[in-house]
C-alpha positions as CSV (number, residue, x, y, z in Angstrom):
1,X,0.0,0.0,0.0
2,X,1.6,3.3,-1.1
3,X,1.6,6.6,0.7
4,X,-0.8,8.9,-1.2
5,X,-0.3,12.4,-2.4
6,X,-2.0,13.9,0.6
7,X,0.4,12.1,2.9
8,X,3.3,13.4,0.9
9,X,2.1,16.9,0.9
10,X,1.5,16.8,4.6
11,X,5.0,15.6,5.0
12,X,6.4,18.5,3.0
13,X,4.2,21.0,4.7
14,X,4.5,19.8,8.3
15,X,7.1,17.1,8.5
16,X,5.1,15.6,11.3
17,X,5.6,12.1,12.2
18,X,9.1,11.5,11.2
19,X,10.3,8.3,12.7
20,X,11.9,7.7,16.1
21,X,14.2,10.1,17.7
22,X,17.7,10.0,16.2
23,X,20.9,11.6,17.5
24,X,20.3,15.2,18.6
25,X,21.8,17.8,16.3
26,X,23.5,21.0,17.6
27,X,20.4,22.9,16.6
28,X,18.3,20.7,18.8
29,X,16.4,19.2,15.9
30,X,15.7,15.5,15.5
31,X,16.5,13.2,12.6
32,X,14.4,10.3,11.2
33,X,15.5,6.7,11.7
34,X,14.1,3.3,11.2
35,X,13.0,1.3,14.3
36,X,12.6,-2.2,15.4
37,X,9.0,-3.5,15.6
38,X,9.4,-4.2,19.3
39,X,10.2,-0.6,19.9
40,X,7.1,0.6,18.1
41,X,4.4,-1.9,19.0
42,X,3.2,-3.8,22.0
43,X,4.3,-7.5,22.0
44,X,0.9,-8.9,20.9
45,X,1.1,-6.7,17.7
46,X,4.7,-7.7,16.9
47,X,3.8,-11.4,16.6
48,X,0.9,-13.7,17.0
49,X,-0.5,-17.0,15.8
50,X,-1.1,-15.6,12.3
51,X,1.5,-12.9,11.8
52,X,4.9,-11.4,12.5
53,X,5.8,-7.8,11.8
54,X,9.1,-7.6,10.1
55,X,12.1,-5.4,11.1
56,X,12.7,-2.7,10.5
57,X,9.6,-0.5,10.7
58,X,10.2,2.2,8.1
59,X,9.7,5.9,8.7
60,X,7.3,6.8,5.9
61,X,6.6,10.5,6.4
62,X,4.6,11.0,9.5
63,X,3.4,7.4,9.4
64,X,5.0,4.0,10.0
65,X,5.1,1.5,7.2
66,X,4.8,-2.1,8.3
67,X,5.6,-5.4,6.4
68,X,3.7,-8.3,7.9
69,X,4.4,-12.0,7.2
70,X,1.6,-14.4,7.7
71,X,0.5,-17.9,6.5
72,X,-1.8,-16.1,4.1
73,X,0.9,-14.0,2.4
74,X,3.0,-10.9,2.9
75,X,1.2,-7.6,3.5
76,X,2.4,-4.0,3.6
77,X,0.3,-1.3,5.3
78,X,0.9,2.3,6.2
79,X,-0.1,3.5,9.7
80,X,-0.8,2.0,13.1
81,X,-4.6,2.1,12.4
82,X,-4.1,0.1,9.1
83,X,-1.9,-2.4,11.0
84,X,-4.6,-2.9,13.7
85,X,-7.1,-3.5,11.0
86,X,-4.9,-5.9,9.1
87,X,-4.2,-8.0,12.2
88,X,-7.9,-8.3,12.8
89,X,-8.4,-9.4,9.2
90,X,-5.7,-12.1,9.5
91,X,-7.5,-13.5,12.5
92,X,-10.7,-13.4,10.5
93,X,-9.1,-15.2,7.5
94,X,-8.0,-18.0,9.9
95,X,-11.5,-18.3,11.2
96,X,-13.0,-18.4,7.7
97,X,-10.6,-21.0,6.6
98,X,-11.4,-23.1,9.6
99,X,-15.1,-22.8,8.7
100,X,-14.3,-24.3,5.3
101,X,-13.0,-27.4,7.0
102,X,-16.3,-28.0,8.8
103,X,-19.1,-30.5,7.9
104,X,-21.6,-27.7,7.7
105,X,-19.6,-26.1,4.9
106,X,-19.1,-29.4,3.1
107,X,-22.8,-30.0,3.2
108,X,-23.4,-26.5,1.8
109,X,-21.1,-27.2,-1.2
110,X,-23.1,-30.4,-1.9
111,X,-26.4,-28.5,-1.7
112,X,-25.1,-25.8,-4.0
113,X,-24.1,-28.4,-6.6
114,X,-27.7,-29.7,-6.7
115,X,-29.2,-26.2,-7.0
116,X,-30.4,-24.3,-10.0
117,X,-27.4,-21.9,-10.3
118,X,-24.9,-24.0,-12.3
119,X,-21.8,-22.1,-11.3
120,X,-22.6,-21.7,-7.6
121,X,-20.4,-24.6,-6.5
122,X,-17.4,-23.1,-8.2
123,X,-18.0,-19.7,-6.6
124,X,-17.9,-21.4,-3.2
125,X,-14.8,-23.5,-3.8
126,X,-12.9,-21.0,-6.0
127,X,-14.3,-17.5,-5.5
128,X,-12.8,-14.4,-7.2
129,X,-11.9,-11.4,-5.2
130,X,-14.7,-9.0,-6.2
131,X,-17.2,-7.9,-3.7
132,X,-19.4,-10.9,-4.0
133,X,-17.3,-13.3,-6.0
134,X,-19.0,-12.6,-9.3
135,X,-17.8,-10.4,-12.2
136,X,-17.8,-6.7,-11.1
137,X,-20.2,-5.6,-13.8
138,X,-22.8,-8.1,-12.8
139,X,-22.5,-7.2,-9.1
140,X,-22.7,-3.5,-9.9
141,X,-25.8,-4.1,-11.9
142,X,-27.5,-6.1,-9.2
143,X,-26.5,-3.9,-6.3
144,X,-26.9,-0.5,-7.9
145,X,-30.0,-1.2,-10.0
146,X,-32.1,-3.8,-8.3
147,X,-31.5,-2.5,-4.7
148,X,-31.9,1.2,-5.4
149,X,-35.0,2.8,-4.0
150,X,-35.8,4.2,-7.4
151,X,-35.3,0.9,-9.3
152,X,-38.3,-0.1,-11.4
153,X,-37.4,-3.8,-11.5
154,X,-38.5,-6.0,-8.6
155,X,-35.7,-8.5,-7.8
156,X,-38.3,-10.9,-6.5
157,X,-39.3,-11.5,-10.1
158,X,-35.8,-13.0,-10.9
159,X,-34.6,-15.9,-8.7
160,X,-31.0,-15.4,-9.8
161,X,-31.2,-11.7,-8.8
162,X,-32.5,-12.7,-5.4
163,X,-29.6,-15.2,-5.0
164,X,-27.0,-12.5,-5.8
165,X,-28.6,-10.1,-3.4
166,X,-28.6,-12.8,-0.7
167,X,-24.9,-13.3,-1.2
168,X,-24.2,-9.7,-0.6
169,X,-26.3,-9.8,2.6
170,X,-24.6,-13.0,3.9
171,X,-21.2,-11.5,3.2
172,X,-22.0,-8.5,5.3
173,X,-23.4,-10.7,8.1
174,X,-20.1,-12.8,8.2
175,X,-18.0,-9.6,8.2
176,X,-20.2,-8.2,11.0
177,X,-19.7,-11.4,13.2
178,X,-16.0,-11.4,12.6
179,X,-15.6,-7.7,13.1
180,X,-14.0,-6.9,9.8
181,X,-14.7,-4.4,7.0
182,X,-16.7,-6.0,4.2
183,X,-15.3,-3.4,1.8
184,X,-11.7,-4.1,2.8
185,X,-9.0,-4.0,0.0
186,X,-7.5,-7.2,1.5
187,X,-7.9,-9.6,-1.4
188,X,-7.3,-12.7,0.7
189,X,-10.0,-11.7,3.1
190,X,-12.4,-10.9,0.3
191,X,-11.9,-14.3,-1.3
192,X,-12.6,-16.1,2.0
193,X,-15.7,-14.0,2.7
194,X,-17.0,-14.6,-0.8
195,X,-16.6,-18.3,-0.4
196,X,-18.6,-18.6,2.8
197,X,-21.1,-16.0,1.6
198,X,-21.9,-18.1,-1.4
199,X,-22.1,-21.2,0.8
200,X,-24.6,-19.4,3.0
201,X,-26.7,-18.0,0.2
202,X,-26.8,-21.0,-2.2
203,X,-25.9,-23.9,0.1
204,X,-27.9,-22.7,3.1
205,X,-24.9,-22.5,5.4
206,X,-26.1,-20.4,8.4
207,X,-23.7,-17.9,10.0
208,X,-24.3,-19.4,13.5
209,X,-23.7,-22.9,12.2
210,X,-20.6,-21.8,10.4
211,X,-19.0,-20.1,13.4
212,X,-19.9,-22.8,15.8
213,X,-17.0,-25.2,15.0
214,X,-14.4,-22.4,15.0
215,X,-12.3,-23.1,18.1
216,X,-11.4,-19.8,19.7
217,X,-10.4,-18.0,16.5
218,X,-13.8,-16.3,15.9
219,X,-14.1,-15.3,19.5
220,X,-10.7,-13.6,19.5
221,X,-11.8,-11.6,16.5
222,X,-15.2,-10.7,18.0
223,X,-13.6,-9.6,21.3
224,X,-11.5,-7.1,19.3
225,X,-14.5,-5.4,17.6
226,X,-14.3,-1.6,18.3
227,X,-16.9,-0.3,16.0
228,X,-19.7,2.0,17.2
229,X,-22.7,-0.3,17.5
230,X,-25.0,1.8,15.4
231,X,-22.6,2.1,12.5
232,X,-21.7,-1.6,12.8
233,X,-25.4,-2.6,12.5
234,X,-25.9,-0.2,9.6
235,X,-23.0,-1.5,7.6
236,X,-24.3,-5.0,8.2
237,X,-27.9,-4.3,7.3
238,X,-27.6,-1.9,4.4
239,X,-26.3,-2.5,0.9
240,X,-23.8,-0.1,-0.7
241,X,-26.5,1.6,-2.6
242,X,-28.7,2.2,0.5
243,X,-25.6,3.5,2.4
244,X,-25.1,6.0,-0.4
245,X,-28.7,7.2,-0.2
246,X,-28.5,7.5,3.6
247,X,-25.2,9.4,3.4
248,X,-26.5,11.7,0.7
249,X,-29.5,12.7,2.8
250,X,-27.4,13.3,5.9
251,X,-25.0,15.6,3.9
252,X,-28.0,17.4,2.4
253,X,-29.3,17.9,5.9
254,X,-26.0,19.5,6.8
255,X,-26.4,22.0,4.0
256,X,-23.7,20.6,1.8
257,X,-24.2,21.6,-1.9
258,X,-25.6,18.7,-4.0
259,X,-22.7,18.9,-6.5
260,X,-20.1,18.6,-3.8
261,X,-22.0,15.6,-2.3
262,X,-22.0,13.9,-5.7
263,X,-18.3,14.5,-6.2
264,X,-17.5,13.2,-2.7
265,X,-19.7,10.1,-2.9
266,X,-18.3,9.3,-6.3
267,X,-14.7,9.6,-5.2
268,X,-13.0,6.2,-5.8
269,X,-10.7,6.4,-2.8
270,X,-13.5,6.3,-0.3
271,X,-15.4,3.0,0.2
272,X,-19.0,3.0,1.4
273,X,-17.6,2.3,4.9
274,X,-15.3,5.3,4.7
275,X,-18.3,7.4,3.6
276,X,-20.6,6.1,6.3
277,X,-18.1,6.7,9.1
278,X,-17.1,10.1,7.8
279,X,-20.7,11.4,7.2
280,X,-21.8,10.1,10.6
281,X,-18.9,11.8,12.3
282,X,-19.6,15.1,10.6
283,X,-23.3,14.8,11.4
284,X,-22.4,14.5,15.1
285,X,-20.9,18.0,14.9
286,X,-24.4,19.5,15.0
287,X,-24.5,22.9,13.5
288,X,-20.7,23.4,13.0
289,X,-19.9,25.6,10.0
290,X,-17.4,24.7,7.3
291,X,-18.0,21.0,6.8
292,X,-18.3,21.6,3.1
293,X,-14.7,23.0,3.1
294,X,-13.6,19.9,4.9
295,X,-15.2,17.7,2.2
296,X,-13.6,19.8,-0.5
297,X,-10.2,19.0,1.1
298,X,-11.1,15.3,1.2
299,X,-11.5,15.3,-2.5
300,X,-7.7,15.5,-2.8
301,X,-7.4,11.9,-1.4
302,X,-5.5,9.8,-3.8
303,X,-5.9,6.3,-2.3
304,X,-7.0,4.3,0.7
305,X,-4.3,5.8,2.9
306,X,-5.5,9.3,2.2
307,X,-9.2,8.2,2.6
308,X,-8.4,6.7,6.0
309,X,-6.5,9.9,7.0
310,X,-9.6,12.1,6.3
311,X,-12.0,9.7,7.9
312,X,-9.9,9.6,11.1
313,X,-9.7,13.4,11.1
314,X,-13.5,13.5,11.2
315,X,-13.6,10.9,13.9
316,X,-11.1,12.9,16.1
317,X,-13.2,16.0,15.7
318,X,-16.4,14.1,16.6
319,X,-14.6,12.7,19.7
320,X,-13.5,16.1,20.8
321,X,-17.0,17.5,20.2
322,X,-18.6,14.9,22.3
323,X,-16.2,14.7,25.2
324,X,-14.5,18.1,25.5
325,X,-16.3,21.0,23.9
326,X,-18.6,21.5,20.9
327,X,-17.0,22.2,17.6
328,X,-18.5,25.4,16.1
329,X,-16.6,25.8,12.8
330,X,-14.1,24.0,10.6
331,X,-11.3,25.8,8.8
332,X,-8.6,24.7,6.3
333,X,-5.2,26.2,7.0
334,X,-3.2,24.9,4.1
335,X,-3.6,21.2,4.2
336,X,-4.5,21.1,7.9
337,X,-7.9,21.2,9.5
338,X,-8.5,23.5,12.4
339,X,-11.7,23.0,14.3
340,X,-12.8,26.0,16.4
341,X,-14.4,24.9,19.6
342,X,-16.8,26.5,22.0
343,X,-14.1,26.6,24.8
344,X,-12.0,28.9,22.6
345,X,-9.6,26.1,21.7
346,X,-8.5,25.6,18.1
347,X,-8.3,21.8,17.6
348,X,-5.8,20.4,15.1
349,X,-6.7,16.8,14.6
350,X,-3.8,14.7,13.4
351,X,-4.2,10.9,12.8
352,X,-0.4,10.3,12.6
353,X,1.8,7.7,14.2
354,X,4.8,9.8,15.4
355,X,5.9,13.4,15.4
356,X,9.5,14.5,15.8
357,X,10.9,18.0,16.0
358,X,12.5,19.2,12.8
359,X,13.2,22.5,11.2
360,X,10.2,22.1,8.9
361,X,8.0,21.2,11.9
362,X,9.0,24.4,13.7
363,X,8.5,26.5,10.6
364,X,5.0,25.0,9.9
365,X,3.9,25.5,13.5
366,X,4.9,29.1,13.3
367,X,3.0,29.5,10.0
368,X,-0.1,27.8,11.6
369,X,-0.1,30.2,14.5
370,X,0.3,33.2,12.3
371,X,-2.3,32.2,9.7
372,X,-5.2,31.2,11.9
373,X,-7.3,33.9,13.4
374,X,-9.8,32.7,16.0
375,X,-13.1,34.6,16.8
376,X,-12.3,37.2,19.4
377,X,-8.6,36.9,18.9
378,X,-8.1,34.4,21.7
379,X,-6.3,31.3,20.3
380,X,-5.3,28.2,22.2
381,X,-4.2,25.4,19.9
382,X,-4.8,21.8,21.0
383,X,-3.3,19.1,18.9
384,X,-4.9,15.7,19.1
385,X,-2.9,12.8,17.7
386,X,-3.7,9.1,17.3
387,X,0.0,8.4,17.8
388,X,2.8,9.9,19.9
389,X,5.3,12.8,19.9
390,X,8.9,13.0,21.0
391,X,9.8,14.7,24.3
392,X,11.4,17.5,22.4
393,X,8.1,18.1,20.4
394,X,6.2,18.3,23.7
395,X,8.7,20.8,25.1
396,X,8.7,23.0,22.1
397,X,4.9,23.0,21.7
398,X,4.5,23.8,25.4
399,X,6.8,26.9,24.9
400,X,4.4,28.0,22.2
401,X,1.3,27.5,24.3
402,X,0.2,24.5,22.3
403,X,-1.3,21.5,24.2
404,X,-0.8,18.1,22.7
405,X,-2.8,15.0,23.5
406,X,-1.4,11.6,22.4
407,X,-3.1,8.3,21.6
408,X,-6.5,9.8,21.5
409,X,-8.0,6.5,20.2
410,X,-7.7,5.4,23.8
411,X,-9.8,8.4,24.9
412,X,-12.5,8.5,22.2
413,X,-13.9,5.8,19.9
414,X,-12.1,5.8,16.6
415,X,-13.0,3.0,14.2
416,X,-9.9,1.6,12.5
C-alpha cells in the first residue's frame, strides 16, 4: 500500500511524524530513523499465531510502514490504524478457513451443486476477489440497479437476482460477526468472505452454524471489535446503494451543496464504509460551519491511505466535540484542518503515528499560529494525535502555548 499524495504533501508542509528520535543535532532538531518493531508496537502486535511484523519498521513520512508476514501471504500497510485493521483481518481469515473445513460447509457445497445456479459450487470453492465473487459488472448491476430505491425492477421477479442479493447480505453478516470491513481492500479476506457467503446464500450455510466449530479464533476476533454499535449494524444491514442514499441525505441535511455531495460520494478512494463513518462523524458535529470546506479538502485523497486519514480526522473531531467542547466551525489552513471549539480552543486533529521535531515542523507550527485567526482573537491550539510525539516536540509545543494529546484513540472511539 503506497503513501498517497495527501500524505506526501502533509510531510512536506509539516514534516510531522518523522520516525523515532535520532541523534540530537546541535540545533536541537531530530532526525528520522528506522526502528525495530518491538520498539514501536506492543508484543501482541509484533507477533501472533497468524502474523509477524518484520524489522525494520520504516519511517514513511509521519506514518510508519509495516511489512507483515503471515501464512496467508505478505502484506504492507501504512499507519498504526491500518496495521490494527490488518491483524484483525488475519484472525478473521484464519476463522474463515477453519469454517471451510467443517461438515456444515461441506454440506453447503453439496447442496449448491444440486441447486439451479450452475456455477454456484465453483464460486464457493474457488471465488474471485470481487465484492461478491461474481464479475464486477454483474455485481454492480445487481447492487446499484435492483436495490436502489428508485429501481423499477422487482428483484423478487428474478430468482437469480434474489440469490445474488442474498450473497451480498450474507457476506455483510459474516463480516459483522468477525468484526471486519466488508469493503476491505484485503484480497485474501475478500476471497474467503466470498466463499462462505456463497455457501450461505446458495448452500444454506447459516452464520451461526458456520462459526460454531471455529475453536477460539472467531471469539478472539469478536472480542476485538471496536466499531460503534450503530454504525456496525448499519454496515451489516444496508447495501452499498442504500448507504449512499443515507449518506447523501445526511449531507443534504448539513447544508452541503448537491454537486459537492456527488463529487465526494463518487470519489474512488472512499469506500461505502469510509463514507458512512465520515458522514456520521460530521453529522455529530451538530451545526458546525465549514463542513463543506472539509469535504472539498477530502476530494484530494489519492488512495486508501488518504481516505483513512480524512476519515480519522473526522472521527477525532467528533470525539472532541462529544467529550471536551462543541466544535463550532471547521477551517482549512493549508492542508491542515483547524476546528474551532466553544471553549476557545483551536483543535488540530492529526491521525499520525509519530511526530519528531525538525526545522520544517518548527516552521510550519509558526505558520499555523500566524495564519489562523480565532473569533475574538483568543487562540489556544490543541493538537490531538492518534500516535505519539517525542519529548522535544512536547517541550517545544509547550513553549508556544500548544497543548498536545497523544493516543486519542484510547480516549474517544475511533473506528480503524
